[in-house]
N, C-alpha and C positions, 0 to 999 in steps of 0.2 A: 557095590561090588557084585559081580556075578560069578566069580571063581568059587567052586564048591569048597575049596580048601581055605577060603578067606575067613578072617575073623568075623564074628557076628553070630546072630541066631538064624536058624533055618527059616526060610521064607514062609513056609506053610504055617509055622508056629506063630510068627509075627502077624501074619494076616488073619489068622484065627483069633488072636488076642485083640486085633483091631476091629473084630466084629464082621469081617467080610463074609465068612462062612466057616463051617467046620474044617478041621485039618484035611479030612478026606476029600471034601468038595474042593478045597483050595488045591490039593494035589491034582485033581482032575482038571482044574483050570490051568495049572502050570503045564501039564502034558499037552493040553489043547492049544497052547500058545496064546492064551488070553492075557497073560501077565507080562509086563515089562519092568525092568529095573534100570533106572538111569537111562531110559531110552532104548534098551536092548531087550528083545523078547527072550524070556527065560523058559526053558523046557526041562531043565535038570532038577529033580526033586531034592538033591542034596545041596542046592544053592543056599549060601549064607549071605546075609546082608547086614549092613550097618544101619543104625537108627536114623541116620540122616539121608538115607537113600530115597530117591523118588520112585515110588512104586505105583503103577497104574493097573487097573483091571478093566479090560474093554475100553481103554483110552481115558478112564477117569481116575484121577489121583486118589490115593488112599491116605487117610490121616493115620500116621504111625505113632505120633507123639500124643498120647492120651491126656497129657497135662494141659493141652491147649483147649480153650473154650471158644466157641463161635456162636454168637447170639444175634437174633434179629429183633429190633424194637420198632413198633409203629409209634414214632414220637408224636405226641400231641402238640398242637400249637401252644405257645406260651412257655414252653420248656426250652432252656438253653442247652446247647450241645457241649456240655462240660461237666466234670464231676463235682465242681463247686463254683459258686458265682459270688464274687465280692459284693455284688449289689443285692444279694439275697433273693434272686429270682429262682423259681423252681428249676432244678437241674436233674441230671440223669441218675443220681444216687437213689432217688425215690423209686426207681424201677428195679434196683439191684439188691434188694434186701436178702433175697434167697440165693444169691450168687456168692460163693465163698472166695473165688479167685478175684484178683484185682484185674478188671478188664477196662479197656479204653475204647472210645468211639473212633470209628474209621471215618475221618473227615467230619464235616459239620453240616447241620441244617440250621438255617436261621430260626430264631425263636418263633417267628410268624409263619414258618413253613412246617408242615407235618409230613409224616411218612417214614419210609424205610431207612433205618440207621443200623449199621453193623457195629457190634461190640465184640472185642476179642482181646486175648493176651498174647496173640501171635504177632509180634512186632514186624517181622519180615513181610508177612502177608498184608498187614495194615499199610505198610509203606507203599507196596505195589498198588493196592486198590485205591489209595487216597492221592498219590502223587500225580499231578496233571500230566507229567511226561509219559506216563504209561497208557493214557488215553482210554481208561475204562468208561464205558457208556452208562449213562443214567437216564431214566425216563421219568418225566414229570407230567402231571395233569394239572392244568391251570384253569380256574374260572376267571374270566377277564371281562372288563367293561366293553360294551359295544358289540356290533355285529361283525364277526370275523368272516371274511370270504376267502376264496381260493387265491386271490391276488396277494393277500396278507400271508397266507401259507407259503406261496412262492417266494416272497421276500425273505421269509425266515430261512428257507432252504438255500436261496441264492447267496445270502449273507449281506452284511453291511458293516460300516465302520462305526465303532464306539470309541469313547475316549481312550480306552486301553488297547485298541487294535481291532482288527477285523474279526467277525464272529459269524458263524452260520450253524444252523441246526443240522444234525446228521439225518434226522427224520422229523417231520411235522405233519400233523393232520388235525382237521376240525372234527370234533366229536359231536354228532347230532346236529341240530339246527339252532341258531341263536334264539334265545327266548327271554322275554322280560328285560331286555337291555343288556344281556350277558351272553357270552359264548364259552364253550369248553374247548380247550386246545391241548393236544398232547405233543410234547417236545422230547426228542432224544438227542443228547449231545454228550461229548466227552470232555468238554471244557470244565476246569475246576475254578474258574474265575469267580470272584465275589459277587453274589446275588445276580448271576448272569442271566438266569431265566427271567427274572423280574425286569432287568434292564433291557433285554431283547424285546419283550412284549410291550414295555413302555415305549420303546423306540418306534415300534410300528403302530403306535396309537391306541393300544389296548392294555391299560394298566391292570395288574393282577389284583384280584379280590381275594382269592384263596389259591394256595399252591400245595400240592402233595407230591412227594417222590414215590413212584410206584415200583421202580426197579433199580437195581444197582448191579451192573454186570449181569451175571446169570441168575441173580436172585430176584424174586418177585414177592411183593407184599401179600398178594392173594387175599384171603379173608381175615387176616390178622387185624383185630380191632384196635382202635386208637388206645394207646397206653399199655397194650399187651406186649409181653416179651416171651420169646421161645428160643429153644436150641435149634440150630440148623439141622436139617435131616442129613443122613449119610450121603445122599446124592448131592445135596446142596454144598456140603463141606467138600466133597470131591470136586465139584464144579469150580469153586473158588480157588481151591488148591491147584487144580489144573491150570486155571487162568493165571494165577500168580507165578507159578513155576515157568509156564510157557512165556509169559511176558518178560520175566527176568532174563531168559535166554535170547 
């Protein structure tokens, strides 16, 4: 709501509580037209908003609900993407001893795939990020058998037919030069189909030896070491909230 007489708390108070800046600085942002509420630029200092409003600062969504947690894990190989495993394999609980809230993984990584996994208690965001229909891009780096050349890269980009339908990479490139019988390939795609990266590379004659997910939407693994867990930064939270709200509309 952007009506100054509407129910709710003052915009500057809520944004200060969310850690955006002090109330005075937020007031300057409002006057400068840098803040929108539900898609409308707000310049009135008396504006009150409801907790479910979508507020952006310079186009980036702000997390207003401070009960929500957003975490990034660099999942090691050998760990299953579940909170418990009936076969007794290592699961995600081993990384969450210091997290009081009950969080869940957004999508899955195979046990033999490592890399970026998002954990959150924000069910709406998790649905948007994980559901294939929303087309959120993920980037993987694969060590594969054999010498990959540009013809193989072109096949990945042009697409081909698998048992469950046509597939093509959104982006593909060879990293470095083949060495000791192996190549490094980077693939970006928005498909959520089961083991799709492995199946694509196997189809073009280069089975995967190692696979890591380096990015998920606007999030990047960076220097996070295998097995490490961290909170998303304010900018990262804003980026995924912006993505999820924008995709919903």
